[in-house]
C-alpha positions, 0 to 999 in steps of 0.5 A: 486515539480514536479516528472517525472514518469509514471502516469498510472503505479503510478495510478495503484499502488495507486488504488490497495492499496486503493482497498485493504484498502477498502476491509480490512475495509469492510471485517473487519466489522470495526465500525468506518472505517478510510481511511487516505491518506497523501502526504509527501515530504522530501529532496530526496523523495515524499511519498504517505501514505495510512492507514486504521484501518481494521484488522492488517496484522499479523507479520508472513505474513508481509514478504510474502505479496509482494510475487507473488501469496500469498494471504489471500483472498478467491477470491484473486490472490496474484498479486496486491501487488507484481506487485505494488512493482515491478512497484515502484522498476522499477520507482526507488521507493518502497512500504513499509508496516508498522503497526502504534503505533495506529494499523493502517495498513500503506502502503507507496509508495515512489518516489525518486526526 
């Protein structure tokens, strides 16, 4: 399936999510780090899943994670996730955050077909 989108903006979103995942693994001192990437297609959407087993994002922060300038990092600006979400919304998609049943932090980037 071929999707028409802005490849530079989509790349920016994916790179930001991968960078955040790697930072979580490093800062979380994870003994056996896992970074899992999946590409899925359904009838109406394509999704890119980026999961890691770094520290879980607390439920009370999940609602704020996409708000501009909100950050939990000492050197963070709080722009990356909010910008990623805005980019995807403009392209008719979204960025969603989940915690899986095995405590992985999962970001799902969706694009409509």
